[in-house]
ROFIPA-297912 format. One record per atom (N, C-alpha, C): atom name; x, y, z; residue number from 1. Coordinates in nm, 2 decimals. Layout:
N
@a: CA xx: X yy: Y zz: Z k: NUM
...
//
This chain:
86
@a: N xx: -0.23 yy: -0.54 zz: -1.73 k: 1
@a: CA xx: -0.31 yy: -0.51 zz: -1.61 k: 1
@a: C xx: -0.21 yy: -0.51 zz: -1.50 k: 1
@a: N xx: -0.24 yy: -0.42 zz: -1.40 k: 2
@a: CA xx: -0.15 yy: -0.40 zz: -1.28 k: 2
@a: C xx: -0.24 yy: -0.43 zz: -1.16 k: 2
@a: N xx: -0.18 yy: -0.51 zz: -1.07 k: 3
@a: CA xx: -0.25 yy: -0.53 zz: -0.94 k: 3
@a: C xx: -0.19 yy: -0.43 zz: -0.84 k: 3
@a: N xx: -0.28 yy: -0.39 zz: -0.74 k: 4
@a: CA xx: -0.23 yy: -0.30 zz: -0.64 k: 4
@a: C xx: -0.25 yy: -0.37 zz: -0.50 k: 4
@a: N xx: -0.14 yy: -0.37 zz: -0.43 k: 5
@a: CA xx: -0.13 yy: -0.42 zz: -0.30 k: 5
@a: C xx: -0.17 yy: -0.31 zz: -0.20 k: 5
@a: N xx: -0.29 yy: -0.33 zz: -0.14 k: 6
@a: CA xx: -0.34 yy: -0.22 zz: -0.05 k: 6
@a: C xx: -0.34 yy: -0.26 zz: 0.09 k: 6
@a: N xx: -0.30 yy: -0.16 zz: 0.17 k: 7
@a: CA xx: -0.31 yy: -0.17 zz: 0.32 k: 7
@a: C xx: -0.25 yy: -0.29 zz: 0.38 k: 7
@a: N xx: -0.12 yy: -0.32 zz: 0.34 k: 8
@a: CA xx: -0.05 yy: -0.43 zz: 0.41 k: 8
@a: C xx: -0.01 yy: -0.39 zz: 0.55 k: 8
@a: N xx: -0.06 yy: -0.46 zz: 0.65 k: 9
@a: CA xx: -0.02 yy: -0.42 zz: 0.78 k: 9
@a: C xx: -0.01 yy: -0.55 zz: 0.87 k: 9
@a: N xx: 0.11 yy: -0.56 zz: 0.93 k: 10
@a: CA xx: 0.13 yy: -0.67 zz: 1.02 k: 10
@a: C xx: 0.14 yy: -0.61 zz: 1.16 k: 10
@a: N xx: 0.07 yy: -0.66 zz: 1.26 k: 11
@a: CA xx: 0.07 yy: -0.61 zz: 1.39 k: 11
@a: C xx: 0.21 yy: -0.62 zz: 1.45 k: 11
@a: N xx: 0.24 yy: -0.52 zz: 1.54 k: 12
@a: CA xx: 0.38 yy: -0.52 zz: 1.59 k: 12
@a: C xx: 0.41 yy: -0.65 zz: 1.67 k: 12
@a: N xx: 0.31 yy: -0.71 zz: 1.73 k: 13
@a: CA xx: 0.34 yy: -0.83 zz: 1.81 k: 13
@a: C xx: 0.40 yy: -0.95 zz: 1.73 k: 13
@a: N xx: 0.37 yy: -0.95 zz: 1.60 k: 14
@a: CA xx: 0.41 yy: -1.07 zz: 1.52 k: 14
@a: C xx: 0.50 yy: -1.03 zz: 1.40 k: 14
@a: N xx: 0.55 yy: -0.90 zz: 1.41 k: 15
@a: CA xx: 0.65 yy: -0.86 zz: 1.30 k: 15
@a: C xx: 0.78 yy: -0.94 zz: 1.32 k: 15
@a: N xx: 0.85 yy: -0.95 zz: 1.21 k: 16
@a: CA xx: 0.98 yy: -1.03 zz: 1.21 k: 16
@a: C xx: 0.96 yy: -1.18 zz: 1.19 k: 16
@a: N xx: 0.84 yy: -1.22 zz: 1.17 k: 17
@a: CA xx: 0.82 yy: -1.37 zz: 1.16 k: 17
@a: C xx: 0.79 yy: -1.41 zz: 1.01 k: 17
@a: N xx: 0.80 yy: -1.31 zz: 0.92 k: 18
@a: CA xx: 0.79 yy: -1.35 zz: 0.78 k: 18
@a: C xx: 0.65 yy: -1.34 zz: 0.73 k: 18
@a: N xx: 0.55 yy: -1.29 zz: 0.81 k: 19
@a: CA xx: 0.41 yy: -1.28 zz: 0.76 k: 19
@a: C xx: 0.40 yy: -1.18 zz: 0.65 k: 19
@a: N xx: 0.46 yy: -1.06 zz: 0.66 k: 20
@a: CA xx: 0.46 yy: -0.96 zz: 0.56 k: 20
@a: C xx: 0.51 yy: -1.01 zz: 0.43 k: 20
@a: N xx: 0.63 yy: -1.08 zz: 0.43 k: 21
@a: CA xx: 0.69 yy: -1.13 zz: 0.31 k: 21
@a: C xx: 0.60 yy: -1.24 zz: 0.25 k: 21
@a: N xx: 0.54 yy: -1.32 zz: 0.33 k: 22
@a: CA xx: 0.45 yy: -1.42 zz: 0.27 k: 22
@a: C xx: 0.33 yy: -1.36 zz: 0.21 k: 22
@a: N xx: 0.27 yy: -1.25 zz: 0.27 k: 23
@a: CA xx: 0.16 yy: -1.19 zz: 0.20 k: 23
@a: C xx: 0.20 yy: -1.12 zz: 0.07 k: 23
@a: N xx: 0.32 yy: -1.07 zz: 0.06 k: 24
@a: CA xx: 0.37 yy: -1.01 zz: -0.06 k: 24
@a: C xx: 0.39 yy: -1.12 zz: -0.17 k: 24
@a: N xx: 0.45 yy: -1.24 zz: -0.13 k: 25
@a: CA xx: 0.46 yy: -1.35 zz: -0.22 k: 25
@a: C xx: 0.33 yy: -1.40 zz: -0.27 k: 25
@a: N xx: 0.23 yy: -1.41 zz: -0.18 k: 26
@a: CA xx: 0.10 yy: -1.45 zz: -0.22 k: 26
@a: C xx: 0.03 yy: -1.35 zz: -0.31 k: 26
@a: N xx: 0.06 yy: -1.22 zz: -0.29 k: 27
@a: CA xx: 0.00 yy: -1.12 zz: -0.39 k: 27
@a: C xx: 0.06 yy: -1.13 zz: -0.52 k: 27
@a: N xx: 0.19 yy: -1.17 zz: -0.53 k: 28
@a: CA xx: 0.25 yy: -1.19 zz: -0.66 k: 28
@a: C xx: 0.20 yy: -1.32 zz: -0.73 k: 28
@a: N xx: 0.17 yy: -1.42 zz: -0.65 k: 29
@a: CA xx: 0.11 yy: -1.54 zz: -0.71 k: 29
@a: C xx: -0.03 yy: -1.51 zz: -0.76 k: 29
@a: N xx: -0.11 yy: -1.44 zz: -0.68 k: 30
@a: CA xx: -0.24 yy: -1.41 zz: -0.72 k: 30
@a: C xx: -0.24 yy: -1.32 zz: -0.84 k: 30
@a: N xx: -0.16 yy: -1.22 zz: -0.85 k: 31
@a: CA xx: -0.16 yy: -1.13 zz: -0.96 k: 31
@a: C xx: -0.11 yy: -1.20 zz: -1.09 k: 31
@a: N xx: -0.02 yy: -1.29 zz: -1.07 k: 32
@a: CA xx: 0.03 yy: -1.36 zz: -1.19 k: 32
@a: C xx: -0.08 yy: -1.45 zz: -1.24 k: 32
@a: N xx: -0.15 yy: -1.52 zz: -1.15 k: 33
@a: CA xx: -0.26 yy: -1.61 zz: -1.20 k: 33
@a: C xx: -0.38 yy: -1.53 zz: -1.26 k: 33
@a: N xx: -0.39 yy: -1.40 zz: -1.23 k: 34
@a: CA xx: -0.49 yy: -1.32 zz: -1.29 k: 34
@a: C xx: -0.44 yy: -1.23 zz: -1.41 k: 34
@a: N xx: -0.32 yy: -1.26 zz: -1.46 k: 35
@a: CA xx: -0.27 yy: -1.20 zz: -1.58 k: 35
@a: C xx: -0.22 yy: -1.06 zz: -1.56 k: 35
@a: N xx: -0.18 yy: -1.02 zz: -1.44 k: 36
@a: CA xx: -0.12 yy: -0.89 zz: -1.41 k: 36
@a: C xx: 0.03 yy: -0.89 zz: -1.45 k: 36
@a: N xx: 0.08 yy: -0.79 zz: -1.50 k: 37
@a: CA xx: 0.22 yy: -0.78 zz: -1.54 k: 37
@a: C xx: 0.30 yy: -0.71 zz: -1.43 k: 37
@a: N xx: 0.24 yy: -0.65 zz: -1.33 k: 38
@a: CA xx: 0.31 yy: -0.59 zz: -1.22 k: 38
@a: C xx: 0.22 yy: -0.58 zz: -1.10 k: 38
@a: N xx: 0.29 yy: -0.56 zz: -0.98 k: 39
@a: CA xx: 0.22 yy: -0.53 zz: -0.86 k: 39
@a: C xx: 0.27 yy: -0.40 zz: -0.81 k: 39
@a: N xx: 0.18 yy: -0.31 zz: -0.78 k: 40
@a: CA xx: 0.22 yy: -0.18 zz: -0.72 k: 40
@a: C xx: 0.16 yy: -0.16 zz: -0.58 k: 40
@a: N xx: 0.22 yy: -0.07 zz: -0.51 k: 41
@a: CA xx: 0.17 yy: -0.04 zz: -0.38 k: 41
@a: C xx: 0.20 yy: 0.11 zz: -0.35 k: 41
@a: N xx: 0.12 yy: 0.17 zz: -0.26 k: 42
@a: CA xx: 0.14 yy: 0.31 zz: -0.22 k: 42
@a: C xx: 0.19 yy: 0.31 zz: -0.07 k: 42
@a: N xx: 0.29 yy: 0.39 zz: -0.05 k: 43
@a: CA xx: 0.34 yy: 0.41 zz: 0.09 k: 43
@a: C xx: 0.28 yy: 0.55 zz: 0.13 k: 43
@a: N xx: 0.19 yy: 0.55 zz: 0.22 k: 44
@a: CA xx: 0.13 yy: 0.68 zz: 0.27 k: 44
@a: C xx: 0.19 yy: 0.72 zz: 0.40 k: 44
@a: N xx: 0.27 yy: 0.82 zz: 0.41 k: 45
@a: CA xx: 0.34 yy: 0.86 zz: 0.53 k: 45
@a: C xx: 0.24 yy: 0.90 zz: 0.64 k: 45
@a: N xx: 0.13 yy: 0.97 zz: 0.61 k: 46
@a: CA xx: 0.04 yy: 1.01 zz: 0.72 k: 46
@a: C xx: 0.11 yy: 1.08 zz: 0.83 k: 46
@a: N xx: 0.21 yy: 1.16 zz: 0.80 k: 47
@a: CA xx: 0.28 yy: 1.23 zz: 0.90 k: 47
@a: C xx: 0.39 yy: 1.15 zz: 0.97 k: 47
@a: N xx: 0.42 yy: 1.03 zz: 0.93 k: 48
@a: CA xx: 0.52 yy: 0.95 zz: 1.00 k: 48
@a: C xx: 0.64 yy: 0.93 zz: 0.91 k: 48
@a: N xx: 0.75 yy: 0.90 zz: 0.97 k: 49
@a: CA xx: 0.87 yy: 0.87 zz: 0.90 k: 49
@a: C xx: 0.86 yy: 0.73 zz: 0.84 k: 49
@a: N xx: 0.86 yy: 0.71 zz: 0.71 k: 50
@a: CA xx: 0.84 yy: 0.58 zz: 0.65 k: 50
@a: C xx: 0.96 yy: 0.53 zz: 0.57 k: 50
@a: N xx: 1.07 yy: 0.59 zz: 0.59 k: 51
@a: CA xx: 1.19 yy: 0.55 zz: 0.51 k: 51
@a: C xx: 1.22 yy: 0.40 zz: 0.52 k: 51
@a: N xx: 1.19 yy: 0.35 zz: 0.64 k: 52
@a: CA xx: 1.22 yy: 0.20 zz: 0.66 k: 52
@a: C xx: 1.13 yy: 0.12 zz: 0.57 k: 52
@a: N xx: 1.01 yy: 0.17 zz: 0.53 k: 53
@a: CA xx: 0.92 yy: 0.10 zz: 0.44 k: 53
@a: C xx: 0.98 yy: 0.09 zz: 0.30 k: 53
@a: N xx: 1.04 yy: 0.20 zz: 0.26 k: 54
@a: CA xx: 1.10 yy: 0.20 zz: 0.12 k: 54
@a: C xx: 1.21 yy: 0.09 zz: 0.12 k: 54
@a: N xx: 1.29 yy: 0.08 zz: 0.23 k: 55
@a: CA xx: 1.39 yy: -0.02 zz: 0.23 k: 55
@a: C xx: 1.33 yy: -0.16 zz: 0.24 k: 55
@a: N xx: 1.23 yy: -0.18 zz: 0.32 k: 56
@a: CA xx: 1.16 yy: -0.31 zz: 0.33 k: 56
@a: C xx: 1.11 yy: -0.36 zz: 0.20 k: 56
@a: N xx: 1.04 yy: -0.27 zz: 0.12 k: 57
@a: CA xx: 0.98 yy: -0.31 zz: 0.00 k: 57
@a: C xx: 1.09 yy: -0.32 zz: -0.11 k: 57
@a: N xx: 1.20 yy: -0.24 zz: -0.11 k: 58
@a: CA xx: 1.31 yy: -0.26 zz: -0.20 k: 58
@a: C xx: 1.37 yy: -0.39 zz: -0.19 k: 58
@a: N xx: 1.39 yy: -0.44 zz: -0.06 k: 59
@a: CA xx: 1.44 yy: -0.57 zz: -0.04 k: 59
@a: C xx: 1.36 yy: -0.69 zz: -0.10 k: 59
@a: N xx: 1.23 yy: -0.65 zz: -0.13 k: 60
@a: CA xx: 1.14 yy: -0.75 zz: -0.18 k: 60
@a: C xx: 1.11 yy: -0.73 zz: -0.33 k: 60
@a: N xx: 1.19 yy: -0.65 zz: -0.39 k: 61
@a: CA xx: 1.18 yy: -0.63 zz: -0.54 k: 61
@a: C xx: 1.11 yy: -0.51 zz: -0.59 k: 61
@a: N xx: 1.05 yy: -0.43 zz: -0.50 k: 62
@a: CA xx: 0.98 yy: -0.31 zz: -0.54 k: 62
@a: C xx: 1.07 yy: -0.19 zz: -0.57 k: 62
@a: N xx: 1.04 yy: -0.11 zz: -0.67 k: 63
@a: CA xx: 1.13 yy: 0.00 zz: -0.70 k: 63
@a: C xx: 1.05 yy: 0.13 zz: -0.68 k: 63
@a: N xx: 1.11 yy: 0.23 zz: -0.64 k: 64
@a: CA xx: 1.05 yy: 0.37 zz: -0.63 k: 64
@a: C xx: 1.05 yy: 0.42 zz: -0.77 k: 64
@a: N xx: 0.93 yy: 0.43 zz: -0.83 k: 65
@a: CA xx: 0.92 yy: 0.48 zz: -0.97 k: 65
@a: C xx: 0.91 yy: 0.63 zz: -0.98 k: 65
@a: N xx: 0.91 yy: 0.70 zz: -0.86 k: 66
@a: CA xx: 0.90 yy: 0.84 zz: -0.86 k: 66
@a: C xx: 0.76 yy: 0.89 zz: -0.88 k: 66
@a: N xx: 0.66 yy: 0.80 zz: -0.90 k: 67
@a: CA xx: 0.53 yy: 0.85 zz: -0.92 k: 67
@a: C xx: 0.47 yy: 0.90 zz: -0.79 k: 67
@a: N xx: 0.39 yy: 1.00 zz: -0.80 k: 68
@a: CA xx: 0.32 yy: 1.05 zz: -0.68 k: 68
@a: C xx: 0.17 yy: 1.03 zz: -0.70 k: 68
@a: N xx: 0.10 yy: 0.99 zz: -0.59 k: 69
@a: CA xx: -0.04 yy: 0.97 zz: -0.59 k: 69
@a: C xx: -0.11 yy: 1.09 zz: -0.54 k: 69
@a: N xx: -0.19 yy: 1.16 zz: -0.61 k: 70
@a: CA xx: -0.26 yy: 1.28 zz: -0.57 k: 70
@a: C xx: -0.40 yy: 1.24 zz: -0.54 k: 70
@a: N xx: -0.46 yy: 1.29 zz: -0.43 k: 71
@a: CA xx: -0.60 yy: 1.26 zz: -0.40 k: 71
@a: C xx: -0.67 yy: 1.38 zz: -0.37 k: 71
@a: N xx: -0.80 yy: 1.37 zz: -0.38 k: 72
@a: CA xx: -0.89 yy: 1.48 zz: -0.35 k: 72
@a: C xx: -1.02 yy: 1.43 zz: -0.28 k: 72
@a: N xx: -1.05 yy: 1.48 zz: -0.17 k: 73
@a: CA xx: -1.17 yy: 1.43 zz: -0.10 k: 73
@a: C xx: -1.29 yy: 1.49 zz: -0.17 k: 73
@a: N xx: -1.38 yy: 1.41 zz: -0.20 k: 74
@a: CA xx: -1.51 yy: 1.46 zz: -0.27 k: 74
@a: C xx: -1.61 yy: 1.50 zz: -0.16 k: 74
@a: N xx: -1.66 yy: 1.61 zz: -0.18 k: 75
@a: CA xx: -1.75 yy: 1.66 zz: -0.08 k: 75
@a: C xx: -1.89 yy: 1.60 zz: -0.12 k: 75
@a: N xx: -1.95 yy: 1.54 zz: -0.02 k: 76
@a: CA xx: -2.08 yy: 1.48 zz: -0.04 k: 76
@a: C xx: -2.19 yy: 1.56 zz: 0.03 k: 76
@a: N xx: -2.29 yy: 1.61 zz: -0.04 k: 77
@a: CA xx: -2.39 yy: 1.69 zz: 0.03 k: 77
@a: C xx: -2.46 yy: 1.62 zz: 0.14 k: 77
@a: N xx: -2.46 yy: 1.68 zz: 0.26 k: 78
@a: CA xx: -2.53 yy: 1.63 zz: 0.37 k: 78
@a: C xx: -2.45 yy: 1.53 zz: 0.45 k: 78
@a: N xx: -2.33 yy: 1.50 zz: 0.40 k: 79
@a: CA xx: -2.24 yy: 1.41 zz: 0.48 k: 79
@a: C xx: -2.14 yy: 1.49 zz: 0.56 k: 79
@a: N xx: -2.10 yy: 1.44 zz: 0.67 k: 80
@a: CA xx: -2.00 yy: 1.51 zz: 0.75 k: 80
@a: C xx: -1.86 yy: 1.49 zz: 0.68 k: 80
@a: N xx: -1.79 yy: 1.60 zz: 0.66 k: 81
@a: CA xx: -1.65 yy: 1.59 zz: 0.60 k: 81
@a: C xx: -1.57 yy: 1.67 zz: 0.70 k: 81
@a: N xx: -1.47 yy: 1.60 zz: 0.76 k: 82
@a: CA xx: -1.38 yy: 1.66 zz: 0.86 k: 82
@a: C xx: -1.45 yy: 1.72 zz: 0.98 k: 82
@a: N xx: -1.56 yy: 1.66 zz: 1.02 k: 83
@a: CA xx: -1.63 yy: 1.70 zz: 1.14 k: 83
@a: C xx: -1.73 yy: 1.81 zz: 1.11 k: 83
@a: N xx: -1.75 yy: 1.85 zz: 0.99 k: 84
@a: CA xx: -1.85 yy: 1.95 zz: 0.95 k: 84
@a: C xx: -1.94 yy: 1.90 zz: 0.85 k: 84
@a: N xx: -2.06 yy: 1.96 zz: 0.84 k: 85
@a: CA xx: -2.15 yy: 1.93 zz: 0.74 k: 85
@a: C xx: -2.10 yy: 1.97 zz: 0.60 k: 85
@a: N xx: -2.11 yy: 1.88 zz: 0.50 k: 86
@a: CA xx: -2.06 yy: 1.92 zz: 0.36 k: 86
@a: C xx: -2.16 yy: 1.99 zz: 0.28 k: 86
//
């Protein structure tokens, strides 16, 4: 079983104080206690330069496996998708 670390975000005002590293350590402890053999995360650029994130996570033991995550937005009838009716 693999755990996924989702949406790790530390506000700019408190960055550099070790909160992110502690959250990552806690995620490893939690995943180990629940029988997971690995922890994965997704770095989503969203149009931003995120090279520093690859370095940040590499320093904490994460490896770029070369996997790509593909997504598709499901159109829901009657719901607004991208500002339009679906």
